[in-house]
Phi, psi and omega in degrees: 000129186284152182272324177235133184260132176279119184281113183263345177243132180277165169283130175310137173085006166259123180251144172232166173237122186271125181280336174285312188261357179045056179212165175276139176230145168267120184081158180278114177262335175250167179303146182302328183289353182241018177212157174257151178128183011274154177249159184276348185212149177308305181312314183290328182284330180291345174253026180297317178292327175293320177298314182289328183293312190293320181294320181296323182296309180308303174307316189287340183250012185279122178295342172297340185264348185230043171280148181285334175303313185288347190289318190263008185267156174262161182306327186288338185278000000 
């Protein structure tokens, strides 16, 4: 008996963006490693790459990750 069942059919209303095929899918059609989601709407999934770019930019420019005091610290401090 398998410990985890592979879900082959998605739930209606779950939307994903497939990174490999560069398309929106209802329900998970492709492996989890190749998709973003789930999203609540097709429109939201269609903008997945734009959302990811915006979030990456926010993280890259977040001053909490680029503070001067933390640059000289060792991981044990």
